[in-house]
C-alpha positions, 0 to 999 in steps of 0.5 A: 115799292116793298115786297111788291106793295106800292107806298105813297104819301100825300101831304097837304100843301098847308101842313103846318109846323107841328109841336109834338114829340118827334121821335114819338110821332115817328114811332107811331107812324112806323108801327102803323106803316109796319102793321099795314105792310104786314097785312097787305098781300103783294100787289097791294097798296099803303097810302099815308095821308097827311092833313090839317083841320080846323076846329074850335076849343071849348071857349071858342078859340080856333085851333088846327090839329093835324090828322094822319091816316095810313090806309092799306089794301090788306086783309082787313079787320072784322068789327068784333076785333076793332076795339080790342086790337088797341089793348096790350098783348091782344092778337086777333086769333090766327084763323082771322088774321091772315098772318100772325103779328108781333107781341101785340104791342104796336097798337097799344103803344100807338094808342098811348102816344097819341093820347098823351099828345091829347089826340085819338086813334081810330080804325076803319076796316072791313074784312077783305077790303084793308084798314085805315088807321087815323090819328088826330093830334091837336095842334097850336092855337092859330 
């Protein structure tokens, strides 16, 4: 528990060995988790989910991708800001953000690292209902 916020992680039993830049993926997780903690009030929760999905490449090969989601019960993000939060230096106006954040680089760095791994990141959020940041990174061909 961190400042009265409960933290849980749920990792799928079949989670495979992942070939990725471990330091950078840790940076992605650190940024997403610290944001979640920052915008979640005392008594709330942050949950990290990790799972594997199988999909097919355009030429029909089966590949496993890993999906990680950081979900919080914080203040949420209004729809009009959900795309812009991944831009460098963008910060949600204070009257909508609950609390101010850092330099507005955390999510831009997350997006850059995930995309350099061939993946994508997205947010689902409703004001007052918390946020879920999900990133998917294509894994190895199975």
